[in-house]
VOGU-806816 format. One record per residue (C-alpha): y, x, z; residue in one letter. Coordinates in steps of 0.05 Angstrom, whole numbers, plus 5000, padded with zeros to 4 digits. Layout:
YXZA/...
END
This chain:
123984528985M/126384598914K/131884998874N/133684408822N/138484148870C/143183618855G/145483688780N/143384468775K/137684608721T/133785228708G/128885468681E/124985778728N/124485168765R/119285178834F/118284748898G/114684608959V/112283938976I/107583789041T/103683239048E/104082969120N/098182549151V/096782239219P/093982749270C/094882269336G/094981589358S/102581719375T/104281669298N/106182429294A/103582709227T/101883439207C/102183749141S/095083819112K/096083859036N/101184349008V/103484318930K/106384998908V/110484838841Q/112185528795L/114485318733G/109184918688R/103885098741T/102084698808E/098485028865I/095284558916I/093284828979L/088284309017T/082184389063K/083285139072G/082185309000N/086385178933Y/086384898869K/090885048806V/093184498755E/097884518695D/103684038692L/104584168616E/112084218625V/116384818649G/116185588647A/110086018656L/111186368717L/106886938735K/103486858808Y/097187088848K/093286778911V/090787178957R/087287149028R/091187579081V/087787439150G/088086729168L/093386619114Y/093086479043L/099386709006V/102086498940V/106687058908E/110786928855S/114687468803D/121187038820I/122187208897G/118486618920V/112686668969A/109686079008V/104686279066M/099085819097W/094885849151D/089285339119R/091784849178K/097884529199T/103285149186T/107085289129I/112085909119R/116185889056I/119486669039L/124786768995L/129287388973E/136587428977P/137887178895Q/135986448928H/141486468985S/145085798976G/140485558914E/135385108939V/135084548981C/130184079022G/127584039093L/129084789104C/135984799088G/139385119029N/138585849059F/145686059058D/145786319131G/150485729153D/145985179200G/152284779192Q/150084509130N/142784459133D/141983729142F/144383559066T/140583019037T/137182998976Q/144582538956G/147683188972Q/151482869027M/151283279102V/148882839155V/148582909234T/142482429239N/135882769232P/131782159210L/136882069153E/136382759128F/128582719132A/128382089098N/132382219047S/127182739022W/121682289015K/117482408943V/115181758948R/118581148959S/112580708980S/112681229045C/116380799104K/122281059135D/121781389199V/126280879244E/125981209311E/124381939338N/119581819395V/116982399443D/109782409441P/109082599510C/112781939532D/106581599497L/100982049518E/103582149592P/096082339615K/096282929562R/102983249585Q/100383559644H/094683909595W/100084079552A/105084399590K/099084829633M/097285039563M/102885149529C/105085609598G/102786169562I/108886269513I/113286309573T/107686709616G/106587439619T/102487439561T/109187469517F/112887699574H/114888369528Q/117387919479C/121487459519H/127187889509T/126887959442K/124787169418V/127186579462N/120486319480P/124485649502Q/124485319436P/117485479421Y/114685199488Y/118284459477D/115484389407N/108684709437C/108584069484V/111083539440K/105883819384D/100183799438S/101283159469C/102182819396A/095483169372C/089982709401D/085282529351A/079683069349G/081383769344G/086083719403D/087484459400C/089184569328E/096284339335C/096684749404F/093185409373C/098685389314S/104585269365A/102785909401V/100586189338G/108186139311A/111186439368Y/106586959363A/108487069290Q/115887079311A/114487619364C/110587999305N/116187999268E/121288199320A/117688869330G/112588519390V/105588509369C/101688089424V/093887989429A/094287259457W/087686959429R/081086989477T/074286719472P/077186139510D/084286039479I/084285929403C/078486509386P/078086819318V/070386919304F/070487519248C/063287739262D/061887049226Y/063587499153Y/059588209175N/053388339139N/049489039151P/050989649106N/057089309087D/065189249109C/066189049173T/070588469196W/074988539261H/080588109285Y/087688379289H/093688019318P/098788409272C/095688619207H/099288929145T/097688449092P/097489069047C/091189509042Y/086589838992K/081989268951T/078689348881C/084588928848L/090089348895N/085890048898P/093490358923H/094789838971G/101689678950I/104988978950C/111288798915S/113088158954N/115188279034P/109887929064I/110288079141P/104388309182N/098987769194L/093687659247E/086687499221G/080087839202C/081488519163Y/075488959134P/074089629162V/069289899103C/064990559117P/066291249089E/061991219028D/065990489006K/072590549033P/075890058991I/073989299003F/
END
């Protein structure tokens, strides 16, 4: 995704580029590295952390990177925020002034889904492969020529995938079903779970269920779906005696009091996020 689309130019240029790597034997790929370009600054999200590089060209834009629950969040002063779960999930949040001013795999943010498949050459197409291939950053990357269902290639995993992803359509999320349609999330969960068969088998499954849980969260339904057996999150690892203790919360506010933000006020509209959050003693109330 970027904002310098077609012949448009602007001082506050920004973009988000993902590097997809193989995550299974089915030729499926996962987004493991993310580059966030804000003017002359490039923030590279990789291996659960980030690093910053100076591109030496462009405007110097203000930004900050902070850890919020399971996420690394990049926030800027130009109404752009990127949330990365440090694994395979990326979300881009744009403020209204960017409506219709962006392009890429995420569409143009104009509220019209009919023109989202706009290629880099500014042509609206119907073939998803033609659309996706047009947005390659490196011409050396081969075009994807066919869209294969990974469950057809891994039929032995299909039963497991359907059984595990049934948590989305089952009773765990029943209060959310009327707010957010679970079927697209279930279908994506099954495909992703079939595809990820090269170590870390549950990573794609957990990310897929987490995506539905986050959608429910933003629709006003908080679901504590993780268990010791299903995608557990162990916050106790961070706990030290006589210090703030960390606890898991499925829907915690991203704005809380810290030494760098003593009033707990945030300017960017980041939604509530799951993850580990500090609970501090009365004599040390600020993290």
